[in-house]
DRENPA-3360 file (N, C-alpha, C; in nm, 2 decimals, always signed):
BEGIN
1 = MILSVRKT = +7.34/+3.52/+16.84/+7.41/+3.59/+16.75/+7.55/+3.64/+16.79 ~ +7.51/+3.72/+16.92/+7.64/+3.81/+16.95/+7.77/+3.70/+17.02 ~ +7.69/+3.60/+17.07/+7.81/+3.46/+17.10/+7.87/+3.42/+17.01 ~ +7.80/+3.41/+16.89/+7.86/+3.33/+16.77/+7.98/+3.43/+16.72 ~ +7.97/+3.58/+16.71/+8.04/+3.66/+16.66/+8.17/+3.68/+16.77 ~ +8.15/+3.66/+16.89/+8.24/+3.68/+17.00/+8.33/+3.56/+16.97 ~ +8.27/+3.43/+16.93/+8.34/+3.32/+16.91/+8.44/+3.33/+16.81 ~ +8.40/+3.38/+16.69/+8.45/+3.40/+16.55/+8.57/+3.49/+16.58;
9 = LATASLLL = +8.55/+3.62/+16.63/+8.62/+3.70/+16.69/+8.76/+3.66/+16.77 ~ +8.72/+3.57/+16.87/+8.81/+3.50/+16.95/+8.89/+3.39/+16.88 ~ +8.83/+3.35/+16.77/+8.90/+3.23/+16.71/+9.01/+3.31/+16.59 ~ +8.97/+3.40/+16.57/+9.03/+3.49/+16.44/+9.12/+3.56/+16.53 ~ +9.14/+3.58/+16.65/+9.25/+3.68/+16.71/+9.34/+3.56/+16.78 ~ +9.30/+3.44/+16.78/+9.40/+3.34/+16.83/+9.47/+3.29/+16.71 ~ +9.40/+3.28/+16.58/+9.48/+3.23/+16.46/+9.59/+3.38/+16.44 ~ +9.55/+3.49/+16.43/+9.66/+3.57/+16.39/+9.77/+3.60/+16.52;
17 = ASLGALTG = +9.72/+3.55/+16.62/+9.84/+3.54/+16.76/+9.93/+3.44/+16.72 ~ +9.86/+3.33/+16.67/+9.96/+3.22/+16.64/+10.06/+3.24/+16.52 ~ +9.97/+3.31/+16.40/+10.05/+3.36/+16.29/+10.19/+3.45/+16.33 ~ +10.17/+3.52/+16.42/+10.27/+3.64/+16.46/+10.37/+3.57/+16.51 ~ +10.32/+3.47/+16.61/+10.42/+3.38/+16.69/+10.53/+3.31/+16.59 ~ +10.45/+3.24/+16.48/+10.53/+3.17/+16.39/+10.62/+3.26/+16.29 ~ +10.55/+3.37/+16.26/+10.62/+3.49/+16.20/+10.76/+3.54/+16.24 ~ +10.73/+3.55/+16.38/+10.84/+3.60/+16.48/+10.95/+3.50/+16.49;
25 = CASAPTVA = +10.94/+3.35/+16.47/+11.00/+3.26/+16.52/+11.11/+3.24/+16.38 ~ +11.00/+3.28/+16.24/+11.09/+3.26/+16.10/+11.17/+3.38/+16.09 ~ +11.18/+3.49/+16.15/+11.24/+3.59/+16.12/+11.39/+3.60/+16.09 ~ +11.45/+3.67/+16.03/+11.58/+3.62/+15.99/+11.68/+3.69/+16.10 ~ +11.81/+3.64/+16.15/+11.85/+3.68/+16.26/+11.93/+3.81/+16.21 ~ +11.95/+3.92/+16.31/+12.04/+4.02/+16.30/+12.17/+3.99/+16.39 ~ +12.28/+4.10/+16.34/+12.40/+4.10/+16.42/+12.35/+4.09/+16.57 ~ +12.29/+4.18/+16.60/+12.25/+4.24/+16.74/+12.22/+4.11/+16.82;
33 = DYARETPV = +12.16/+4.00/+16.76/+12.14/+3.84/+16.82/+12.26/+3.80/+16.89 ~ +12.39/+3.86/+16.85/+12.51/+3.79/+16.87/+12.58/+3.88/+16.97 ~ +12.52/+4.01/+16.98/+12.64/+4.11/+17.08/+12.68/+4.07/+17.19 ~ +12.66/+3.97/+17.26/+12.69/+3.90/+17.40/+12.80/+3.80/+17.34 ~ +12.81/+3.79/+17.24/+12.89/+3.63/+17.23/+13.04/+3.70/+17.20 ~ +13.14/+3.58/+17.27/+13.28/+3.61/+17.23/+13.36/+3.48/+17.15 ~ +13.47/+3.55/+17.12/+13.54/+3.64/+17.11/+13.51/+3.72/+16.98 ~ +13.50/+3.84/+17.00/+13.46/+3.98/+16.94/+13.52/+3.94/+16.78;
41 = MDMKEYFN = +13.43/+3.95/+16.70/+13.47/+3.95/+16.54/+13.49/+4.10/+16.50 ~ +13.63/+4.13/+16.52/+13.70/+4.27/+16.49/+13.75/+4.23/+16.34 ~ +13.65/+4.28/+16.26/+13.73/+4.26/+16.12/+13.89/+4.33/+16.08 ~ +13.92/+4.42/+16.14/+14.04/+4.48/+16.13/+14.15/+4.42/+16.21 ~ +14.12/+4.33/+16.30/+14.21/+4.27/+16.40/+14.22/+4.15/+16.33 ~ +14.12/+4.05/+16.30/+14.12/+3.92/+16.25/+14.18/+3.92/+16.08 ~ +14.12/+4.01/+15.99/+14.18/+3.99/+15.89/+14.32/+4.09/+15.86 ~ +14.41/+4.03/+15.90/+14.53/+4.14/+15.92/+14.63/+4.03/+15.92;
49 = GTVDAWGM = +14.72/+4.00/+15.84/+14.80/+3.90/+15.80/+14.79/+3.80/+15.73 ~ +14.80/+3.68/+15.72/+14.80/+3.56/+15.64/+14.66/+3.49/+15.68 ~ +14.57/+3.50/+15.61/+14.45/+3.39/+15.66/+14.44/+3.28/+15.54 ~ +14.44/+3.14/+15.59/+14.41/+3.02/+15.52/+14.26/+2.98/+15.53 ~ +14.19/+2.94/+15.42/+14.06/+2.91/+15.40/+14.01/+2.80/+15.33 ~ +13.93/+2.71/+15.37/+13.89/+2.60/+15.32/+13.75/+2.60/+15.31 ~ +13.71/+2.58/+15.17/+13.56/+2.58/+15.13/+13.48/+2.52/+15.05 ~ +13.35/+2.49/+15.05/+13.26/+2.44/+14.94/+13.16/+2.53/+14.93;
57 = FQDRSGKV = +13.10/+2.50/+14.80/+12.96/+2.54/+14.73/+12.88/+2.42/+14.72 ~ +12.74/+2.45/+14.79/+12.67/+2.34/+14.79/+12.54/+2.41/+14.71 ~ +12.48/+2.35/+14.60/+12.37/+2.40/+14.54/+12.23/+2.37/+14.62 ~ +12.13/+2.42/+14.57/+11.99/+2.42/+14.67/+11.94/+2.30/+14.72 ~ +11.98/+2.19/+14.66/+12.00/+2.05/+14.70/+12.07/+1.98/+14.82 ~ +12.18/+2.08/+14.85/+12.28/+2.07/+14.96/+12.42/+1.98/+14.88 ~ +12.39/+1.95/+14.75/+12.49/+1.88/+14.68/+12.64/+1.97/+14.64 ~ +12.73/+1.89/+14.71/+12.87/+1.97/+14.71/+12.91/+1.97/+14.56;
65 = VKRFTVLM = +12.91/+2.10/+14.50/+12.93/+2.09/+14.37/+13.07/+2.17/+14.32 ~ +13.13/+2.23/+14.42/+13.28/+2.29/+14.42/+13.33/+2.29/+14.54 ~ +13.48/+2.26/+14.56/+13.56/+2.26/+14.69/+13.67/+2.33/+14.64 ~ +13.70/+2.39/+14.74/+13.84/+2.53/+14.71/+13.89/+2.55/+14.83 ~ +14.05/+2.63/+14.81/+14.09/+2.66/+14.92/+14.10/+2.81/+14.87 ~ +14.14/+2.90/+14.98/+14.18/+3.03/+14.97/+14.31/+3.08/+15.03 ~ +14.41/+3.15/+14.95/+14.50/+3.22/+15.07/+14.45/+3.38/+15.08 ~ +14.47/+3.44/+15.16/+14.42/+3.56/+15.19/+14.53/+3.63/+15.25;
73 = KCHWDGDV = +14.60/+3.73/+15.17/+14.71/+3.84/+15.25/+14.61/+3.95/+15.26 ~ +14.63/+4.02/+15.41/+14.53/+4.11/+15.45/+14.63/+4.23/+15.52 ~ +14.59/+4.34/+15.51/+14.66/+4.44/+15.56/+14.56/+4.56/+15.56 ~ +14.58/+4.64/+15.68/+14.49/+4.76/+15.70/+14.58/+4.88/+15.70 ~ +14.53/+4.99/+15.66/+14.62/+5.14/+15.65/+14.49/+5.21/+15.74 ~ +14.53/+5.24/+15.86/+14.39/+5.33/+15.89/+14.28/+5.24/+15.90 ~ +14.16/+5.29/+15.83/+14.04/+5.25/+15.85/+14.00/+5.17/+15.70 ~ +14.11/+5.14/+15.63/+14.10/+5.09/+15.51/+14.17/+4.94/+15.52;
81 = GTLDEDFS = +14.11/+4.86/+15.44/+14.18/+4.72/+15.45/+14.16/+4.68/+15.31 ~ +14.27/+4.58/+15.27/+14.29/+4.53/+15.16/+14.28/+4.38/+15.19 ~ +14.19/+4.33/+15.13/+14.17/+4.15/+15.14/+14.23/+4.08/+14.99 ~ +14.30/+4.06/+15.00/+14.37/+4.00/+14.84/+14.36/+3.85/+14.87 ~ +14.24/+3.80/+14.79/+14.22/+3.64/+14.79/+14.26/+3.59/+14.68 ~ +14.32/+3.46/+14.68/+14.37/+3.35/+14.59/+14.29/+3.24/+14.60 ~ +14.17/+3.21/+14.49/+14.12/+3.09/+14.54/+14.18/+2.97/+14.45 ~ +14.17/+2.86/+14.52/+14.23/+2.73/+14.42/+14.10/+2.63/+14.43;
89 = YSDGTREK = +14.04/+2.60/+14.30/+13.95/+2.49/+14.31/+13.97/+2.39/+14.31 ~ +13.90/+2.27/+14.31/+13.93/+2.13/+14.30/+13.96/+2.10/+14.18 ~ +13.89/+2.16/+14.08/+13.89/+2.09/+13.92/+14.01/+2.17/+13.87 ~ +14.09/+2.25/+13.95/+14.22/+2.29/+13.92/+14.21/+2.45/+13.86 ~ +14.11/+2.50/+13.85/+14.06/+2.67/+13.81/+14.11/+2.75/+13.92 ~ +14.16/+2.86/+13.90/+14.22/+2.93/+14.00/+14.13/+3.08/+13.97 ~ +14.12/+3.16/+14.08/+14.05/+3.28/+14.07/+14.10/+3.38/+14.16 ~ +14.10/+3.52/+14.17/+14.15/+3.62/+14.25/+14.03/+3.69/+14.28;
97 = RVWTIRKE = +14.00/+3.76/+14.40/+13.93/+3.86/+14.43/+14.01/+3.95/+14.54 ~ +14.00/+4.09/+14.50/+14.07/+4.17/+14.60/+13.97/+4.27/+14.66 ~ +13.95/+4.25/+14.80/+13.85/+4.32/+14.83/+13.91/+4.48/+14.90 ~ +13.87/+4.58/+14.91/+13.90/+4.71/+14.98/+13.77/+4.74/+15.04 ~ +13.81/+4.75/+15.20/+13.71/+4.76/+15.29/+13.69/+4.86/+15.37 ~ +13.63/+4.95/+15.39/+13.65/+5.06/+15.48/+13.53/+5.08/+15.60 ~ +13.62/+5.13/+15.71/+13.55/+5.11/+15.85/+13.49/+5.20/+15.86 ~ +13.35/+5.22/+15.85/+13.30/+5.38/+15.87/+13.18/+5.37/+16.00;
105 = GNRYVGTA = +13.26/+5.41/+16.11/+13.19/+5.41/+16.21/+13.16/+5.26/+16.27 ~ +13.05/+5.21/+16.32/+13.04/+5.06/+16.31/+12.99/+4.97/+16.19 ~ +12.99/+5.05/+16.11/+12.96/+4.96/+15.95/+13.10/+4.93/+15.87 ~ +13.09/+4.85/+15.77/+13.18/+4.84/+15.68/+13.13/+4.85/+15.56 ~ +13.20/+4.91/+15.46/+13.18/+4.92/+15.33/+13.29/+4.86/+15.24 ~ +13.26/+4.76/+15.14/+13.35/+4.69/+15.07/+13.33/+4.68/+14.94 ~ +13.42/+4.70/+14.85/+13.42/+4.70/+14.70/+13.51/+4.61/+14.66 ~ +13.46/+4.54/+14.54/+13.59/+4.43/+14.45/+13.52/+4.44/+14.32;
113 = ADVKGQAL = +13.62/+4.39/+14.26/+13.59/+4.43/+14.09/+13.47/+4.32/+14.04 ~ +13.47/+4.23/+14.09/+13.33/+4.15/+14.07/+13.20/+4.17/+14.18 ~ +13.19/+4.27/+14.24/+13.09/+4.29/+14.32/+13.02/+4.44/+14.27 ~ +12.89/+4.42/+14.25/+12.82/+4.54/+14.19/+12.80/+4.65/+14.28 ~ +12.81/+4.75/+14.28/+12.81/+4.84/+14.40/+12.91/+4.81/+14.52 ~ +12.85/+4.84/+14.62/+12.92/+4.82/+14.76/+12.84/+4.71/+14.84 ~ +12.95/+4.64/+14.90/+12.88/+4.55/+14.99/+12.90/+4.60/+15.14 ~ +12.79/+4.61/+15.20/+12.77/+4.66/+15.34/+12.74/+4.57/+15.45;
121 = GEGAGNAF = +12.84/+4.60/+15.53/+12.87/+4.49/+15.64/+12.84/+4.57/+15.81 ~ +12.79/+4.47/+15.91/+12.82/+4.54/+16.02/+12.84/+4.42/+16.13 ~ +12.88/+4.45/+16.23/+12.91/+4.32/+16.32/+12.87/+4.38/+16.45 ~ +12.86/+4.27/+16.53/+12.84/+4.27/+16.69/+12.88/+4.15/+16.76 ~ +12.93/+4.14/+16.87/+12.99/+4.03/+16.93/+13.05/+3.94/+16.81 ~ +13.05/+3.81/+16.84/+13.11/+3.73/+16.75/+13.07/+3.71/+16.61 ~ +12.99/+3.79/+16.55/+12.92/+3.80/+16.43/+12.94/+3.92/+16.34 ~ +12.96/+3.88/+16.20/+12.97/+4.01/+16.12/+12.90/+3.95/+16.00;
129 = NFKYTLLL = +12.81/+4.05/+15.96/+12.73/+4.02/+15.83/+12.76/+4.11/+15.73 ~ +12.77/+4.07/+15.61/+12.79/+4.11/+15.46/+12.70/+4.11/+15.38 ~ +12.63/+4.21/+15.32/+12.55/+4.19/+15.21/+12.58/+4.26/+15.09 ~ +12.59/+4.20/+14.97/+12.63/+4.23/+14.82/+12.58/+4.15/+14.74 ~ +12.60/+4.23/+14.61/+12.56/+4.17/+14.47/+12.70/+4.12/+14.40 ~ +12.72/+3.98/+14.36/+12.83/+3.95/+14.33/+12.79/+3.92/+14.15 ~ +12.89/+3.97/+14.08/+12.87/+3.95/+13.92/+12.94/+3.79/+13.89 ~ +12.85/+3.70/+13.90/+12.91/+3.57/+13.86/+12.89/+3.52/+13.72;
137 = PVDGTVYE = +13.00/+3.48/+13.64/+13.02/+3.46/+13.52/+13.00/+3.30/+13.50 ~ +12.89/+3.25/+13.44/+12.85/+3.13/+13.42/+12.85/+3.07/+13.25 ~ +12.93/+3.03/+13.24/+12.93/+2.99/+13.05/+12.89/+3.10/+12.96 ~ +12.98/+3.20/+13.00/+12.99/+3.28/+12.94/+12.87/+3.44/+12.94 ~ +12.79/+3.41/+13.04/+12.69/+3.49/+13.10/+12.72/+3.53/+13.24 ~ +12.70/+3.67/+13.26/+12.75/+3.70/+13.40/+12.60/+3.75/+13.46 ~ +12.59/+3.67/+13.57/+12.44/+3.68/+13.65/+12.50/+3.76/+13.76 ~ +12.40/+3.84/+13.83/+12.39/+3.91/+13.94/+12.31/+3.83/+14.06;
145 = VQFDDWLY = +12.39/+3.77/+14.14/+12.36/+3.72/+14.26/+12.36/+3.77/+14.38 ~ +12.27/+3.79/+14.48/+12.25/+3.84/+14.59/+12.34/+3.72/+14.70 ~ +12.43/+3.81/+14.79/+12.50/+3.73/+14.90/+12.45/+3.78/+15.01 ~ +12.43/+3.67/+15.11/+12.36/+3.70/+15.24/+12.51/+3.64/+15.34 ~ +12.63/+3.67/+15.38/+12.75/+3.64/+15.42/+12.76/+3.66/+15.54 ~ +12.77/+3.56/+15.65/+12.80/+3.56/+15.78/+12.91/+3.48/+15.83 ~ +12.99/+3.55/+15.89/+13.09/+3.52/+15.98/+13.11/+3.52/+16.13 ~ +13.12/+3.42/+16.17/+13.13/+3.39/+16.31/+13.27/+3.33/+16.36;
153 = RMDERTVL = +13.33/+3.44/+16.45/+13.45/+3.42/+16.53/+13.44/+3.32/+16.65 ~ +13.52/+3.19/+16.61/+13.50/+3.07/+16.70/+13.61/+3.10/+16.82 ~ +13.74/+3.12/+16.75/+13.83/+3.15/+16.87/+13.95/+3.27/+16.80 ~ +14.08/+3.26/+16.88/+14.15/+3.37/+16.83/+14.19/+3.35/+16.68 ~ +14.18/+3.21/+16.61/+14.26/+3.20/+16.51/+14.13/+3.15/+16.38 ~ +14.02/+3.11/+16.45/+13.94/+3.04/+16.36/+13.79/+3.11/+16.35 ~ +13.74/+3.15/+16.23/+13.61/+3.18/+16.19/+13.56/+3.10/+16.12 ~ +13.43/+3.07/+16.13/+13.34/+2.99/+16.04/+13.23/+3.08/+15.92;
161 = NRAVMSKF = +13.24/+3.06/+15.82/+13.16/+3.14/+15.74/+13.05/+3.07/+15.67 ~ +12.95/+3.13/+15.65/+12.82/+3.07/+15.57/+12.76/+3.20/+15.50 ~ +12.76/+3.16/+15.36/+12.71/+3.25/+15.29/+12.59/+3.22/+15.19 ~ +12.47/+3.26/+15.22/+12.35/+3.18/+15.12/+12.35/+3.28/+14.97 ~ +12.35/+3.23/+14.88/+12.37/+3.27/+14.76/+12.20/+3.29/+14.69 ~ +12.13/+3.39/+14.64/+12.01/+3.40/+14.59/+11.99/+3.47/+14.48 ~ +11.87/+3.46/+14.41/+11.86/+3.54/+14.28/+11.73/+3.55/+14.28 ~ +11.65/+3.67/+14.27/+11.50/+3.72/+14.28/+11.42/+3.66/+14.38;
169 = GFTLGAVT = +11.51/+3.64/+14.51/+11.46/+3.58/+14.65/+11.46/+3.46/+14.66 ~ +11.51/+3.37/+14.54/+11.53/+3.24/+14.57/+11.66/+3.21/+14.58 ~ +11.67/+3.10/+14.69/+11.81/+3.04/+14.73/+11.88/+2.93/+14.62 ~ +11.97/+2.97/+14.58/+12.07/+2.90/+14.47/+12.17/+2.79/+14.52 ~ +12.22/+2.84/+14.64/+12.31/+2.76/+14.70/+12.37/+2.83/+14.82 ~ +12.47/+2.77/+14.87/+12.54/+2.83/+14.99/+12.67/+2.79/+14.99 ~ +12.76/+2.88/+15.01/+12.91/+2.88/+15.06/+12.97/+2.87/+15.18 ~ +13.01/+2.77/+15.23/+13.06/+2.72/+15.38/+13.21/+2.74/+15.35;
177 = LSFRKRD = +13.29/+2.81/+15.47/+13.42/+2.83/+15.45/+13.47/+2.82/+15.63 ~ +13.58/+2.75/+15.64/+13.66/+2.77/+15.77/+13.77/+2.86/+15.74 ~ +13.79/+2.97/+15.80/+13.91/+3.07/+15.80/+14.00/+3.01/+15.93 ~ +14.13/+3.00/+15.90/+14.24/+3.01/+16.00/+14.36/+3.08/+15.99 ~ +14.37/+3.19/+16.07/+14.46/+3.28/+16.10/+14.58/+3.26/+16.10 ~ +14.70/+3.25/+16.03/+14.85/+3.21/+16.09/+14.90/+3.32/+16.17 ~ +15.00/+3.24/+16.28/+15.06/+3.31/+16.38/+15.13/+3.42/+16.32;
% end
């Protein structure tokens, strides 16, 4: 009987350790994971001047449902930046978003007319992560969707961006962008 209990406990311990290892592998990345990567993603330095971007939105199945370009005019006054974005979609529609971003120590706080509350961001190494709720109009209804937005500095002029969009914890789709800073 004692041997059976020990075997059961040993099996349970092995299962818990295995589940812990799997859970650890499945954990979400943090900006600290990129702290040693270069070049450094300095928001104030990169998003200063004119930046062009090319992007697409994919639904949760992976199908590309929208393609677009963005012209960004960016400038900073001390620790407050303005990112003025003009979107042009492949279907001919246009959209504008103006971000106001404040650097507060190692963190950034952003606001825009179609963002509920504040976007909260932090960076380390070549990565920057912004989390926010976007007010997304669809067929006359405005939906609140969460964005987990990651930017990765590739070189002096290039940043790649992947943002996952979700609602109630379910992934709705993803936005992929390539930014290119003008000389």
